[in-house]
Each structure stands twice: as C-alpha cells, then as structure tokens.
C-alpha positions as CSV (number, residue, x, y, z in Angstrom):
1,M,112.9,105.7,123.7
2,A,113.7,109.5,123.6
3,G,115.8,110.2,120.6
4,E,115.9,106.7,119.3
5,A,114.8,105.4,115.9
6,V,114.5,102.1,114.2
7,I,114.7,101.5,110.4
8,F,113.3,98.3,109.0
9,V,114.7,97.2,105.7
10,E,114.2,94.0,103.7
11,D,117.6,92.3,104.1
12,T,120.9,92.4,106.0
13,Y,122.8,94.0,103.2
14,G,120.3,96.8,103.3
15,V,120.9,97.1,107.0
16,Q,124.6,97.5,106.5
17,S,124.1,100.0,103.6
18,L,121.6,102.2,105.4
19,K,123.9,102.4,108.5
20,I,126.6,103.9,106.2
21,V,124.1,106.5,105.0
22,V,122.7,107.3,108.5
23,E,126.2,107.9,109.9
24,K,127.0,110.2,107.0
25,M,123.8,112.1,107.6
26,K,124.7,112.5,111.3
27,S,128.2,113.8,110.4
28,E,126.8,116.2,107.9
29,C,124.2,117.4,110.4
30,M,121.3,116.3,108.2
31,I,119.8,114.5,111.1
32,P,120.2,114.8,114.9
33,K,122.8,112.6,116.5
34,I,120.3,110.1,117.8
35,W,120.7,106.4,118.3
36,V,119.4,104.6,115.1
37,K,119.0,100.8,114.9
38,C,118.6,99.2,111.5
39,R,116.8,95.8,111.4
40,A,116.2,93.4,108.6
41,V,112.7,92.0,108.4
42,R,113.3,89.7,105.5
43,N,110.1,87.9,104.3
44,K,108.1,89.8,106.9
45,M,107.7,93.2,105.2
46,C,104.4,92.1,103.8
47,S,102.9,89.6,106.2
48,R,100.7,89.4,109.2
49,R,103.7,89.3,111.5
50,L,104.6,92.8,110.4
51,G,101.8,94.3,112.5
52,G,103.3,92.8,115.7
53,I,106.8,93.9,114.8
54,I,105.6,97.5,114.1
55,E,103.5,97.6,117.3
56,D,106.5,96.5,119.4
57,A,108.7,99.1,117.6
58,C,106.2,101.9,118.3
59,E,106.4,101.1,122.0
60,R,110.2,101.1,122.0
61,Y,111.3,103.8,119.6
62,E,110.4,107.4,119.1
63,R,110.7,107.1,115.3
64,V,109.8,104.0,113.2
65,V,110.9,104.0,109.6
66,M,110.3,101.4,106.9
67,V,112.5,101.3,103.8
68,F,111.3,98.9,101.2
69,D,111.1,98.1,97.5
70,G,108.4,99.5,95.2
71,D,109.3,97.1,92.4
72,G,108.2,99.7,89.8
73,E,104.9,100.5,91.6
74,P,105.8,102.4,94.8
75,E,102.3,103.6,95.6
76,K,100.9,100.1,95.2
77,A,103.7,98.7,97.5
78,R,103.0,101.5,100.1
79,E,99.3,100.5,100.1
80,E,100.1,96.8,100.4
81,Q,102.4,97.6,103.5
82,L,99.7,99.7,105.1
83,K,97.3,96.7,105.1
84,H,99.6,95.0,107.6
85,I,100.0,97.9,110.0
86,P,97.3,98.5,112.6
87,K,95.4,101.6,111.7
88,R,96.0,103.2,115.1
89,L,99.8,103.1,114.4
90,R,99.9,104.3,110.8
91,R,100.5,107.9,111.7
92,R,103.7,106.9,113.7
93,I,105.3,105.1,110.7
94,F,107.5,106.8,108.2
95,M,107.7,104.9,104.9
96,V,110.5,105.4,102.4
97,V,109.5,103.4,99.3
98,N,112.1,102.9,96.6
99,E,110.9,103.2,93.0
100,Y,112.4,99.7,92.4
101,E,114.8,98.6,95.0
102,L,117.5,99.9,97.4
103,E,120.1,99.6,94.6
104,D,118.3,102.7,93.1
105,W,120.2,104.8,95.6
106,V,123.6,103.8,94.3
107,L,122.6,104.3,90.7
108,H,121.3,107.8,91.5
109,A,124.7,108.6,93.2
110,Y,126.3,107.9,89.9
111,G,123.8,109.8,87.8
112,I,121.9,106.8,86.5
113,T,118.1,106.8,86.8
114,P,116.8,103.2,86.8
115,S,114.4,102.4,84.0
116,S,113.4,99.1,85.6
117,K,114.5,96.9,88.4
118,P,118.3,97.5,88.5
119,T,119.2,94.0,89.6
120,K,117.3,92.4,86.7
121,S,118.0,95.0,84.0
122,G,121.8,94.7,84.0
123,E,122.3,98.3,85.3
124,M,123.9,97.0,88.5
125,D,126.1,94.6,86.5
126,R,127.4,97.5,84.4
127,L,128.0,99.7,87.4
128,V,130.0,97.1,89.3
129,Q,132.1,96.4,86.2
130,R,132.9,100.1,86.0
131,L,133.4,100.7,89.8
132,L,134.7,97.5,91.2
133,G,135.9,95.6,88.1
134,E,133.6,92.7,89.0
135,P,131.8,90.8,86.2
136,K,128.4,90.6,87.8
137,Y,126.5,92.3,90.7
138,K,125.9,90.3,93.8
139,K,123.7,91.5,96.6
140,S,126.6,91.1,99.0
141,M,128.3,94.0,97.2
142,L,125.6,96.5,98.2
143,P,127.3,97.8,101.4
144,R,130.6,98.3,99.5
145,L,128.8,100.2,96.8
146,F,127.0,102.4,99.3
147,K,130.3,103.1,101.1
148,K,131.8,104.1,97.7
149,A,128.8,106.2,96.8
150,V,128.8,108.0,100.1
151,G,132.5,108.6,99.9
152,E,132.8,109.7,96.3
153,R,129.3,110.9,95.3
154,W,127.7,112.2,98.5
155,E,126.6,115.5,97.0
156,L,124.6,113.7,94.3
157,L,123.3,111.0,96.7
158,K,122.1,113.4,99.4
159,G,120.1,115.2,96.7
160,Y,118.2,112.0,95.9
161,E,114.5,112.1,97.0
162,R,114.7,108.8,99.0
163,V,117.7,110.1,101.0
164,A,115.8,113.3,101.8
165,E,112.7,111.3,102.9
166,L,114.9,109.2,105.2
167,A,116.5,112.3,106.7
168,E,113.0,113.8,107.3
169,A,111.8,110.5,108.9
170,L,114.8,110.6,111.2
171,G,114.1,114.1,112.5
172,G,115.5,116.5,109.8
173,S,118.5,118.6,110.6
174,C,120.8,118.7,113.7
175,R,119.3,120.2,116.8
C-alpha cells in the first residue's frame, strides 16, 4: 500500500492516456516515483457498485483518484459521484472532474478551450484532421493524441488545471 495509487477513469482509452501523463509527471518530478495503477470503471462511475470498488481501493492503495467527465456541469457531476461513495471514505478520495470529457486535456494542450462537449461539437474532428490527417475523431485515437500532446505540447498541457489537480492527488512533487 505505501506509495501506491490507483486512478479510476471511465474507459480503457482513458486508462492508456492517463498512463502517458503519469509517466511524464514522474519523469518531470511533478509527482513522486510511486506505483500508479490506472483502472477503467466503465458504466460503474455512477452506480451502487462504485461504493464497493472505492471501499476495496481505499484498503489497498494509499491514494485513490477518480477522473471523470463533467459533461458541462462538473460540480453537479462531482455531487452525483459523491452519492455513491460511503461518507466515511470521502476524505480519502481525490476527484478530478473534467469540464466536459477527457478530450478537454488534449484540446488545452493545443490552445483550444472547449466550448461544449468536444466529441459532439466537432472540435476533436478538426483537431485530428490537423494533427493526424484523419477525417473523423474516434475514441481509440485518444492515447495517440495524448502521446502527441505530451511529446509536443507538454509545457501547455502541464499548466492545465486538471493536470495540476492530478499531480496534487498523486502526491505533488518528487520527494
């Protein structure tokens, strides 16, 4: 348990994408070199099963982080998640709530502030056309876009508020 963390995210592409960010944070000394597991909890982020998942994680890991979509209403999404977490465990959970969705991070890395849900508004389609030469965004492209953003636009990405929140949740700077 000591020095271990788990990050819950909504899907497997989010798992792959956040692993890229976490490794970069470690190499940049933004977080300690702890063992971090990323887990998808698809269709469970807002369910009765979430309480059991969180309870188990709190027993097994020093830090428990949830990264999830706010769908334009991040505070409402945070409150909805809290309903499914036992009150005695809430102080142990770090929540990183995206304004819309995880794709927000990539947009911010390229200087684009999403005005609505990026996967529905066409913002991601335009970005992948520009960066990858692909006609339309597919969720499976997310890890590739994160790798590109981390490699090319890290300075902008690491200044994004959600990245800072994740770094804080994982223990801040190197020790």
